[in-house]
VOPA-639424 format. One record per residue: residue number from 0; residue in one letter; chain; x, y, z of N, C-alpha, C, O in turn. Coordinates in Angstrom, 3 decimals, m for minus. Each point is the difference from the previous one (the first is absolute). Layout:
<recs>
gupa  midren  bapa  n_c1  n_c2  n_c3  ca_c1  ca_c2  ca_c3  c_c1  c_c2  c_c3  o_c1  o_c2  o_c3
NUM  A  A  X  Y  Z  X  Y  Z  X  Y  Z  X  Y  Z
...
</recs>
This chain:
<recs>
gupa  midren  bapa  n_c1  n_c2  n_c3  ca_c1  ca_c2  ca_c3  c_c1  c_c2  c_c3  o_c1  o_c2  o_c3
0  M  A  m88.186  57.008  111.741  m1.338  m0.078  m0.534  m0.641  1.089  m0.879  m0.529  1.095  0.193
1  A  A  0.908  m2.141  m1.591  m0.149  0.671  m1.433  m1.492  0.427  m0.346  m0.416  0.738  m0.894
2  D  A  m0.323  m1.510  1.987  m1.211  0.213  m0.966  m0.986  0.107  1.440  m0.835  m0.779  0.461
3  A  A  1.387  2.231  0.049  m1.045  0.606  0.885  m1.003  1.018  m0.193  m0.485  0.529  0.999
4  D  A  0.166  m0.238  m1.979  m1.130  0.273  m0.771  m0.372  m0.545  m1.104  m0.215  0.673  m1.008
5  A  A  0.097  m1.871  1.050  m0.643  m0.985  m1.139  m1.630  0.099  0.401  m0.305  0.166  1.181
6  V  A  m0.488  m0.249  m1.979  m1.212  m0.484  0.174  m0.309  m1.071  m0.439  0.220  m0.519  m1.095
7  Y  A  m1.024  m0.005  2.440  m0.204  m1.666  m0.241  m1.727  0.126  m0.262  m0.793  0.928  0.160
8  D  A  0.646  m2.389  m0.657  m0.879  m0.180  m0.676  m1.163  m0.353  1.322  0.455  m0.346  1.091
9  D  A  m1.872  0.459  m1.287  m1.285  m0.135  0.826  m0.044  m1.083  0.909  m0.702  0.071  1.009
10  W  A  1.601  m1.376  m1.355  m0.013  m1.033  0.425  1.002  0.036  1.133  m0.187  m0.519  1.101
11  Y  A  1.264  1.179  m1.476  0.985  0.050  1.099  m0.450  0.603  0.846  0.246  m0.479  1.107
12  R  A  m0.908  1.482  m1.109  m0.531  0.884  1.627  m1.067  m1.173  0.713  m0.058  m0.136  1.222
13  W  A  m0.546  m0.460  m1.919  m1.348  m0.892  0.513  0.997  m1.379  0.573  m0.356  m0.668  0.970
14  G  A  1.676  0.377  m1.766  0.787  m1.240  0.622  0.446  0.386  1.300  0.248  m0.755  0.940
15  R  A  m0.168  1.993  m0.972  0.756  0.689  1.317  m0.985  0.240  1.323  0.302  m0.189  1.178
16  V  A  m1.500  0.636  m1.692  m1.236  m0.069  1.036  m0.223  m1.002  0.484  m0.382  0.043  1.169
17  V  A  0.511  m1.347  m1.818  m0.841  m1.557  m0.025  1.429  m0.360  1.127  m0.200  m0.526  1.094
18  L  A  1.549  0.889  m1.555  1.014  m0.554  0.906  m0.070  0.364  1.040  0.133  m0.864  0.867
19  Y  A  m0.341  2.114  m0.476  0.215  0.858  1.286  m1.071  m0.695  0.968  0.220  m0.234  1.189
20  A  A  m1.504  m0.087  m1.916  m1.355  m0.112  0.566  0.499  m1.497  0.717  m0.235  m0.192  1.193
21  E  A  0.814  m0.658  m1.874  0.378  m1.556  0.245  1.281  0.156  1.107  0.386  m0.981  0.635
22  M  A  0.075  1.983  m0.514  1.018  0.249  1.096  m0.557  0.084  1.266  0.311  m0.609  1.024
23  G  A  m1.347  1.608  m1.259  m0.652  0.577  1.225  m0.932  m1.096  0.541  m0.344  0.189  1.167
24  I  A  m0.159  m1.333  m1.779  m0.726  m0.621  0.078  1.056  m1.148  1.088  m0.152  m0.305  1.183
25  A  A  1.096  m0.066  m2.077  0.660  m0.796  0.751  0.602  0.389  1.494  0.168  m0.766  0.949
26  I  A  0.101  2.158  m1.023  0.401  m0.025  1.258  m0.899  0.280  1.078  0.379  0.042  1.171
27  L  A  m1.735  0.180  m1.589  m1.412  0.095  1.046  0.123  m1.760  0.182  m0.115  m0.246  1.201
28  V  A  0.283  m0.851  m1.893  m0.232  m0.772  0.325  0.814  m0.709  0.841  m0.398  m0.734  0.905
29  T  A  1.522  0.949  m1.195  1.528  m0.242  0.996  m0.639  0.725  1.394  m0.170  m0.664  1.023
30  V  A  m0.076  1.725  m1.085  m0.299  0.601  1.604  m1.037  m0.524  0.779  0.025  m0.136  1.223
31  F  A  m1.043  m0.185  m2.073  m1.338  m0.602  0.305  m0.128  m1.639  0.418  m0.943  m0.433  0.662
32  S  A  2.126  m0.447  m1.198  0.387  m1.092  0.464  0.691  m0.041  1.277  m0.525  m0.608  0.933
33  L  A  2.039  1.393  m0.737  0.567  0.393  1.048  m0.492  0.362  1.289  0.418  m0.203  1.140
34  Y  A  m1.910  1.083  m1.843  m1.006  0.490  1.489  m0.473  m1.497  0.329  0.082  m0.304  1.190
35  L  A  m0.547  m0.636  m2.036  m0.479  m1.200  0.406  0.571  m0.901  0.681  m0.558  m0.616  0.908
36  A  A  1.915  0.418  m1.336  1.163  m0.562  0.587  m0.032  0.123  1.301  m0.502  m0.774  0.815
37  F  A  1.088  1.839  m0.620  0.365  0.942  1.545  m1.162  0.158  1.278  0.176  0.076  1.216
38  T  A  m1.464  m0.063  m2.058  m1.080  m0.010  1.134  m0.747  m1.194  0.143  m1.102  m0.012  0.547
39  G  A  1.906  m1.453  m1.228  m0.506  m1.105  0.326  m0.989  m0.302  m0.842  m0.335  m1.168  0.198
40  Q  A  m0.212  1.608  m0.938  m1.673  m0.160  m0.448  0.330  m0.715  m1.582  m0.886  m0.164  m0.838
41  A  A  2.298  m0.207  0.633  0.370  m0.586  m1.346  m0.200  m1.588  m0.180  0.131  m0.568  m1.085
42  G  A  m0.527  m0.191  2.518  0.037  m1.555  m0.163  1.023  m0.249  0.244  m0.183  m0.790  0.927
43  F  A  1.685  0.889  m1.111  0.853  m0.778  0.227  1.149  0.698  0.999  1.136  m0.445  0.164
44  L  A  m1.565  1.365  0.319  1.024  0.427  1.359  m0.903  0.233  0.644  m0.750  0.956  m0.199
45  T  A  0.583  m2.155  1.511  m0.652  m0.136  0.987  0.761  0.635  1.183  m0.486  m0.021  1.130
</recs>
């Protein structure tokens, strides 16, 4: 890691924020979808 102390532009910080937010949303959607499926409310598991 030669660039351990590198200073990044502002877009890089906001890009990471957006990336982690999208990852969090994807995890929440997955958990919610599994919850609906296993409680029988999804409509395809009866």
